[in-house]
C-alpha positions as CSV (number, residue, x, y, z in Angstrom):
1,M,-15.2,-12.6,17.4
2,S,-13.2,-12.2,14.2
3,T,-9.4,-12.3,13.7
4,V,-7.7,-9.7,11.6
5,V,-4.1,-8.9,10.8
6,Q,-3.1,-5.4,11.8
7,A,0.2,-3.5,11.9
8,Y,1.3,-1.3,14.7
9,R,4.2,1.1,13.7
10,F,6.3,3.0,16.2
11,A,9.0,5.6,15.6
12,L,12.3,4.6,17.2
13,D,14.8,6.7,19.2
14,P,17.9,4.5,19.0
15,T,21.3,5.3,20.4
16,T,24.3,5.8,18.1
17,V,25.4,2.1,18.6
18,Q,21.8,0.9,17.9
19,R,21.6,3.0,14.7
20,H,24.7,1.3,13.4
21,A,23.3,-2.1,14.4
22,L,20.0,-1.4,12.6
23,A,21.8,-0.2,9.5
24,S,24.0,-3.3,9.6
25,H,21.0,-5.6,9.7
26,C,19.3,-3.8,6.8
27,G,22.6,-4.0,4.9
28,A,22.8,-7.7,5.6
29,A,19.3,-8.2,4.1
30,R,20.3,-6.2,1.0
31,F,23.6,-8.2,0.7
32,A,21.8,-11.6,0.9
33,F,19.2,-10.4,-1.7
34,N,21.9,-9.3,-4.2
35,W,23.9,-12.5,-3.6
36,G,21.0,-14.8,-4.3
37,L,20.0,-12.7,-7.3
38,A,23.5,-13.0,-8.7
39,Q,23.4,-16.8,-8.3
40,V,20.1,-17.1,-10.1
41,T,21.2,-14.7,-12.9
42,I,24.4,-16.7,-13.5
43,N,22.4,-20.0,-13.6
44,L,19.9,-18.6,-16.1
45,G,22.6,-17.1,-18.2
46,Q,24.5,-20.3,-18.3
47,R,21.4,-22.3,-19.4
48,Q,20.6,-19.7,-22.1
49,A,24.2,-19.9,-23.4
50,E,24.1,-23.7,-23.6
51,R,20.8,-23.5,-25.5
52,S,22.4,-21.2,-28.1
53,Y,25.0,-23.9,-28.7
54,G,22.3,-26.5,-29.4
55,I,22.6,-28.5,-26.3
56,A,19.6,-30.6,-25.5
57,E,17.4,-29.6,-22.6
58,D,18.1,-32.7,-20.6
59,R,21.8,-32.0,-20.7
60,L,21.7,-28.4,-19.7
61,T,23.1,-27.1,-16.4
62,P,20.5,-28.0,-13.7
63,P,18.3,-25.1,-12.8
64,L,18.6,-23.4,-9.5
65,S,15.6,-23.6,-7.3
66,W,14.0,-20.3,-6.4
67,S,12.3,-21.4,-3.2
68,L,13.2,-19.8,0.1
69,Y,14.3,-23.2,1.5
70,S,16.8,-23.8,-1.4
71,L,18.1,-20.2,-1.3
72,R,18.7,-20.4,2.5
73,K,20.4,-23.7,2.1
74,S,22.7,-22.3,-0.6
75,W,23.4,-19.3,1.6
76,N,24.3,-21.3,4.6
77,A,26.8,-23.3,2.6
78,A,28.5,-20.2,1.1
79,K,28.2,-17.5,3.8
80,H,31.5,-18.3,5.4
81,E,33.3,-17.5,2.2
82,V,31.1,-14.6,0.7
83,A,30.4,-12.9,4.1
84,P,32.9,-13.8,6.8
85,W,31.2,-11.1,8.9
86,W,27.8,-12.8,8.8
87,S,27.8,-13.6,12.6
88,E,27.7,-9.9,13.4
89,N,23.9,-9.8,12.6
90,S,21.0,-11.9,13.3
91,K,20.3,-14.8,10.9
92,E,16.9,-13.3,10.3
93,A,18.4,-10.4,8.5
94,Y,19.8,-12.7,5.8
95,A,16.6,-14.8,5.7
96,S,14.6,-11.6,5.2
97,G,16.6,-10.6,2.1
98,L,16.3,-14.1,0.7
99,A,12.6,-14.2,1.4
100,N,12.1,-11.0,-0.5
101,L,14.1,-12.5,-3.4
102,A,12.0,-15.7,-3.4
103,D,8.8,-13.6,-3.6
104,A,10.2,-11.4,-6.4
105,L,11.3,-14.3,-8.5
106,S,8.0,-16.2,-7.9
107,N,6.0,-13.1,-8.9
108,W,8.2,-12.6,-12.0
109,G,7.7,-16.3,-13.1
110,A,3.9,-16.1,-12.5
111,S,3.7,-12.9,-14.5
112,R,5.6,-14.5,-17.4
113,T,3.3,-17.5,-17.6
114,G,0.2,-15.4,-17.2
115,K,-0.7,-16.7,-13.8
116,R,-0.3,-13.2,-12.2
117,R,-2.8,-10.5,-13.0
118,G,-2.0,-6.9,-13.8
119,R,1.0,-5.4,-15.6
120,R,3.8,-7.7,-16.6
121,M,6.6,-7.7,-14.0
122,G,10.2,-7.4,-15.0
123,F,13.1,-9.5,-13.7
124,P,14.3,-8.4,-10.2
125,K,17.0,-5.9,-10.0
126,P,19.8,-5.6,-7.4
127,K,19.0,-3.5,-4.4
128,S,20.9,-0.3,-4.0
129,K,22.0,1.5,-0.8
130,R,19.9,4.4,-1.9
131,G,16.7,2.3,-1.7
132,R,14.6,1.8,1.3
133,W,16.3,0.0,4.2
134,S,14.3,-2.7,5.8
135,C,14.7,-5.9,7.7
136,R,12.1,-8.4,9.0
137,F,12.3,-10.6,12.1
138,T,10.1,-13.6,12.4
139,T,11.9,-15.6,15.1
140,G,14.0,-14.6,18.2
141,A,13.3,-12.3,21.0
142,F,11.2,-9.4,19.8
143,G,8.2,-7.6,21.1
144,L,7.3,-5.0,23.7
145,S,9.2,-4.3,26.9
146,N,7.7,-5.8,30.1
147,S,9.1,-3.0,32.3
148,D,7.6,0.1,30.6
149,R,5.7,1.1,27.5
150,R,8.4,3.1,25.8
151,H,10.8,0.4,24.7
152,V,10.7,-2.5,22.2
153,Q,12.8,-5.6,22.1
154,L,14.6,-6.5,18.8
155,P,16.9,-9.6,18.2
156,R,20.6,-8.9,18.6
157,I,19.9,-5.2,19.0
158,G,18.3,-5.2,22.4
159,M,15.9,-2.7,24.0
160,V,15.2,0.3,21.8
161,R,13.4,3.4,23.0
162,T,10.3,4.6,21.1
163,H,9.2,8.2,20.5
164,E,5.7,7.3,21.5
165,S,3.9,5.1,23.9
166,T,3.1,1.5,23.0
167,R,0.1,1.2,25.4
168,K,-2.5,0.4,22.7
169,L,-0.7,-2.7,21.6
170,A,0.4,-3.5,25.2
171,R,-3.3,-3.5,26.4
172,H,-4.2,-6.0,23.7
173,L,-1.3,-8.3,24.7
174,Q,-2.3,-8.1,28.4
175,R,-5.9,-9.1,27.6
176,G,-4.7,-11.9,25.4
177,T,-6.5,-10.7,22.3
178,A,-3.4,-10.1,20.3
179,R,-0.3,-12.1,19.1
180,I,2.7,-10.5,17.5
181,R,3.7,-12.4,14.4
182,S,6.7,-10.5,13.1
183,A,8.6,-7.2,13.4
184,T,10.0,-5.1,10.5
185,V,12.5,-2.3,11.0
186,S,12.8,0.3,8.3
187,Y,14.5,3.6,7.7
188,Q,12.1,6.2,6.2
189,R,12.3,9.9,5.8
190,G,15.3,10.2,8.2
191,R,13.9,8.1,11.0
192,W,13.9,4.5,12.1
193,H,10.6,2.7,12.5
194,V,9.4,-0.7,13.7
195,S,6.2,-2.3,12.5
196,F,4.7,-5.2,14.3
197,S,2.4,-7.5,12.4
198,V,-0.3,-8.5,14.9
199,E,-3.2,-10.9,14.9
200,I,-6.0,-9.3,16.8
201,S,-9.4,-10.7,17.8
202,K,-12.1,-8.1,17.2
203,R,-15.7,-8.3,18.4
204,E,-18.5,-8.1,15.8
205,A,-19.4,-4.5,15.1
206,A,-23.0,-3.4,15.9
207,S,-25.2,-2.4,13.0
208,A,-25.2,1.3,12.0
209,T,-27.8,3.5,13.7
210,R,-27.8,6.3,11.1
211,G,-26.9,4.1,8.2
212,G,-27.8,4.7,4.6
213,T,-25.8,4.7,1.4
214,V,-23.3,7.3,0.3
215,G,-21.5,7.9,-3.0
216,V,-18.1,9.3,-2.7
217,D,-16.6,11.1,-5.8
218,L,-12.9,12.0,-5.4
219,G,-11.4,14.9,-7.1
220,V,-8.6,17.5,-7.1
221,Q,-10.4,20.8,-6.5
222,C,-12.3,19.1,-3.6
223,L,-11.0,16.1,-1.8
224,A,-14.4,14.4,-2.0
225,V,-18.0,15.2,-2.8
226,L,-20.7,13.1,-1.1
227,S,-24.0,12.2,-2.6
228,T,-25.6,13.9,0.5
229,G,-24.5,17.2,-1.0
230,E,-21.6,17.7,1.4
231,T,-18.2,18.8,0.0
232,I,-15.0,17.9,1.7
233,A,-12.4,20.5,1.0
234,N,-8.9,19.5,-0.3
235,P,-6.3,20.6,2.3
236,K,-3.5,20.6,-0.4
237,H,-0.8,19.8,2.1
238,L,2.0,19.6,-0.5
239,Q,0.8,22.7,-2.3
240,R,0.9,24.7,0.9
241,A,4.5,23.5,1.6
242,Q,5.8,24.3,-1.9
243,R,7.1,27.7,-1.1
244,T,9.2,26.4,1.8
245,L,10.2,23.3,-0.1
246,R,11.5,25.3,-3.1
247,R,13.5,27.6,-0.9
248,L,15.2,24.6,0.9
249,Q,15.9,22.8,-2.3
250,R,17.6,25.9,-3.7
251,Q,19.7,26.0,-0.6
252,V,20.7,22.3,-1.1
253,S,21.8,23.0,-4.6
254,R,24.1,25.8,-3.4
255,R,25.8,23.6,-0.7
256,V,28.7,21.3,-1.2
257,G,27.1,17.9,-1.7
258,P,28.6,14.4,-2.1
259,D,30.4,13.4,-5.2
260,K,30.9,9.7,-5.9
261,R,33.4,10.3,-8.7
262,T,35.8,12.2,-6.6
263,Q,34.8,10.6,-3.3
264,R,33.9,14.1,-1.9
265,A,32.0,14.1,1.4
266,P,29.1,16.4,1.8
267,S,29.4,19.5,3.9
268,N,27.7,19.9,7.3
269,R,25.4,22.7,5.9
270,W,24.4,20.5,3.0
271,S,23.5,17.6,5.4
272,T,21.6,20.0,7.7
273,T,19.5,21.4,4.8
274,R,18.8,18.0,3.4
275,D,17.5,17.0,6.9
276,R,15.2,20.0,6.8
277,V,13.8,18.9,3.4
278,T,13.3,15.4,4.7
279,R,11.4,16.6,7.8
280,L,9.2,18.8,5.7
281,H,8.3,15.9,3.4
282,T,7.6,13.8,6.5
283,K,5.3,16.4,7.9
284,V,3.3,16.6,4.7
285,A,2.9,12.9,4.5
286,N,1.8,12.6,8.1
287,E,-0.8,15.4,7.7
288,R,-2.2,13.7,4.5
289,R,-2.4,10.3,6.1
290,D,-4.0,11.7,9.2
291,G,-6.7,13.6,7.2
292,L,-7.5,10.5,5.2
293,H,-7.8,8.4,8.3
294,Q,-10.3,10.9,9.8
295,L,-12.4,11.0,6.6
296,S,-12.5,7.2,6.2
297,T,-13.3,6.6,9.8
298,R,-16.1,9.1,9.7
299,L,-17.6,7.6,6.6
300,V,-17.5,4.1,8.1
301,R,-19.2,5.3,11.3
302,E,-22.0,7.2,9.6
303,F,-23.0,5.0,6.7
304,D,-23.9,1.4,6.1
305,T,-22.7,1.3,2.5
306,I,-20.0,3.3,0.8
307,V,-19.7,3.5,-3.0
308,I,-16.4,4.6,-4.6
309,E,-14.9,4.4,-8.1
310,D,-12.1,2.1,-9.3
311,L,-9.8,5.0,-10.4
312,N,-6.8,4.4,-12.5
313,V,-4.5,6.5,-10.4
314,A,-1.3,5.3,-12.1
315,G,-2.7,6.4,-15.5
316,M,-3.9,9.7,-14.1
317,L,-0.4,10.5,-12.8
318,R,0.9,10.4,-16.4
319,N,-0.7,13.8,-16.9
320,R,2.3,16.1,-16.2
321,L,0.1,19.1,-15.5
322,L,-2.0,17.4,-12.8
323,A,0.3,14.7,-11.5
324,R,1.5,16.6,-8.4
325,Y,-2.0,17.6,-7.5
326,I,-3.4,14.1,-7.9
327,A,-0.7,12.6,-5.9
328,D,-1.3,15.1,-3.1
329,V,-4.9,13.9,-2.7
330,G,-4.0,10.3,-1.9
331,M,-6.9,8.6,-3.7
332,G,-5.4,5.1,-3.5
333,E,-4.7,5.4,0.2
334,L,-8.3,6.4,0.9
335,R,-9.6,3.4,-0.9
336,R,-7.1,1.1,1.0
337,Q,-8.3,2.5,4.3
338,L,-12.0,2.1,3.4
339,D,-11.4,-1.5,2.2
340,Y,-10.2,-2.8,5.6
341,K,-12.2,-0.4,7.8
342,T,-15.5,-1.5,6.2
343,S,-14.6,-5.1,6.8
344,W,-13.7,-4.5,10.5
345,H,-16.8,-2.5,11.3
346,G,-19.3,-4.6,9.4
347,R,-20.1,-2.1,6.6
348,G,-20.4,-2.6,2.9
349,L,-18.0,-1.2,0.2
350,V,-19.0,-1.1,-3.4
351,V,-16.3,-0.3,-6.0
352,A,-17.8,0.9,-9.3
353,D,-16.4,-0.2,-12.6
354,R,-13.5,1.9,-13.8
355,F,-15.5,2.7,-17.0
356,Y,-18.8,3.4,-15.3
357,P,-19.9,6.9,-16.7
358,S,-20.8,8.4,-13.4
359,S,-20.0,12.0,-14.5
360,K,-21.6,11.7,-17.9
361,T,-24.9,10.2,-16.7
362,C,-27.9,12.3,-15.5
363,H,-28.9,11.2,-12.0
364,D,-32.5,12.3,-12.7
365,C,-33.4,10.6,-16.0
366,G,-30.4,8.3,-16.5
367,A,-29.5,9.7,-20.0
368,A,-25.8,9.7,-20.7
369,K,-23.7,12.2,-22.6
370,A,-21.4,11.1,-25.4
371,K,-18.6,13.5,-24.2
372,L,-18.0,15.7,-21.2
373,C,-14.8,17.8,-21.1
374,L,-12.8,18.0,-17.9
375,S,-13.2,21.7,-17.9
376,E,-17.0,21.5,-17.7
377,R,-17.7,21.6,-14.0
378,T,-21.5,21.8,-14.4
379,F,-23.5,18.9,-15.8
380,T,-26.5,19.8,-18.0
381,C,-28.6,17.0,-19.3
382,D,-29.5,17.2,-23.0
383,H,-32.6,15.0,-22.4
384,C,-34.4,16.5,-19.4
385,G,-32.5,19.8,-19.0
386,Q,-31.4,18.9,-15.4
387,T,-28.5,21.0,-14.2
388,A,-26.2,20.0,-11.3
389,D,-22.6,20.2,-10.1
390,R,-20.5,17.7,-12.0
391,D,-19.0,16.0,-8.9
392,H,-22.3,16.0,-7.0
393,N,-24.0,14.4,-10.0
394,A,-21.3,11.7,-10.1
395,A,-21.7,11.0,-6.4
396,R,-25.4,10.6,-6.7
397,N,-25.0,8.1,-9.6
398,L,-22.5,6.1,-7.5
399,A,-25.0,5.9,-4.6
400,A,-27.7,4.7,-7.0
401,L,-25.5,1.7,-8.0
402,V,-26.5,0.0,-4.7
403,S,-30.2,0.0,-5.5
404,E,-29.5,-1.1,-9.0
405,I,-27.4,-4.1,-7.9
406,A,-30.0,-5.0,-5.3
407,S,-33.0,-4.8,-7.7
408,S,-31.2,-7.0,-10.4
409,A,-28.8,-9.1,-8.4
410,S,-28.9,-12.0,-11.0
411,S,-27.7,-9.9,-13.9
412,P,-27.2,-6.2,-13.0
413,S,-26.7,-3.9,-15.9
414,C,-23.5,-2.5,-14.3
415,G,-22.1,-5.9,-13.3
416,A,-21.3,-6.8,-9.7
417,T,-18.9,-8.8,-7.8
418,K,-19.3,-9.9,-4.2
419,N,-16.3,-10.5,-1.9
420,E,-17.1,-13.1,0.7
421,P,-15.9,-12.3,4.2
422,A,-13.6,-15.3,4.3
423,G,-11.4,-13.7,1.7
424,N,-12.5,-15.8,-1.2
425,P,-13.4,-13.4,-4.1
426,R,-15.8,-14.9,-6.6
427,K,-15.7,-12.8,-9.8
428,T,-18.7,-12.7,-12.1
429,T,-18.6,-10.7,-15.2
430,T,-21.9,-9.8,-16.8
431,S,-22.6,-8.0,-20.1
432,G,-24.4,-4.7,-19.8
433,G,-27.1,-3.3,-22.1
434,N,-26.8,0.4,-21.5
435,G,-24.2,1.1,-24.1
436,Y,-21.0,1.8,-22.1
437,R,-17.8,-0.2,-22.0
438,H,-17.4,-2.9,-19.4
439,G,-14.0,-3.6,-17.9
440,K,-13.7,-4.9,-14.3
441,T,-17.0,-5.3,-12.6
442,P,-18.0,-3.3,-9.5
443,R,-17.1,-5.0,-6.3
444,V,-19.2,-5.3,-3.2
445,N,-17.4,-5.8,0.0
446,A,-20.1,-7.5,2.2
447,A,-20.4,-7.1,5.9
448,P,-18.6,-10.0,7.8
449,Q,-20.8,-12.9,8.7
450,G,-20.2,-15.8,11.1
451,D,-16.7,-15.6,12.6
452,G,-15.5,-13.3,9.8
453,S,-12.0,-14.7,9.8
454,G,-9.7,-13.8,6.9
455,T,-6.5,-12.1,6.0
456,L,-6.8,-8.3,5.7
457,P,-4.3,-5.7,4.5
458,H,-1.8,-4.3,6.9
459,V,-2.3,-0.8,8.2
460,S,0.0,1.6,9.9
């Protein structure tokens, strides 16, 4: 048995009173976040001003602690003055906003000192009402209804009806194989949702019967090309909805919308059309997510090892001509799903180096081209004359990485990193001798061994 952390998200169908209560809790979390951020900003500004006057460090205004404990202690001391209405909402709403602030400040501080990897993070900004509304509950009465499977319990809000049945989670709770850790309510695309973070005990998955290794090359023209020769067509959900979306957006521009300067309220027809635009975006997002779930589940069930590339999706989106088409594919979402599904089902996941020349290398003789334009969809080897589809050639090269890593596990030419099932990544960078640039090394997500316990990403 292995324990994983999984999220179950349900769409809510609240009453008018419950909608106001949910919005009030999310607003309370935003208020506490902005209040705490203001206190930290004032403290940092005061210390900076004192330094400019030449005051010694030991005589500066004492720094304000960024820990959640200190922020909550300061909030409890000041909430009667800054928020006399605080008792209308659960205390977890304010704790949720302060917890988000503590994490943001901690990440910013770690990024400044070089302890956090990746792009440098900026100082947290105040949350706006136009941002995503969310609130997290970790204590209190929350969970599923005991009477039926169409209601959930939330602190201070009560029983809220769901649009769908909660039987999947309810069965785990009845068997005693699941434990709800927290509940997060959020407002997305015109609808309220609740997401339960659940610890679930899963049985060890059986070994694959059909097995094998498959290389997956993602693209825009085709969603994916497998090393087996199969091509997964790109459904292009957003592209198919563009005609309707343009028409609705033109209608919105002709309606009387809100105006903050004159405090003008939007017309009913503007609100109705905006709701139609929101529902259309929701439909596109749901269709894309469902298609990626079907593809990732199928790959995990049919193959022992899956090889994908470490694509720089954020950099690819800077191409203004292809940004919309790349975003419509959902490359990052597919990798996220493969990451946790391979761990759950005992499969292997190999992530090739971002600079591995899978498209420029001949899968037959191994010779690499110096340059290959994006418009060239057919690969022709200058050394052996082999001709193949560009994407199929890349997929076959990705599949060949597994045998290369296995044959030279001590110092593979492409570099390799093995993630232990207990969630303790051990990174080993090796220098290659085949002439291409090395950045991050390929990563191998091994099949769980032993109890396989570890923290895995949340899913919805």
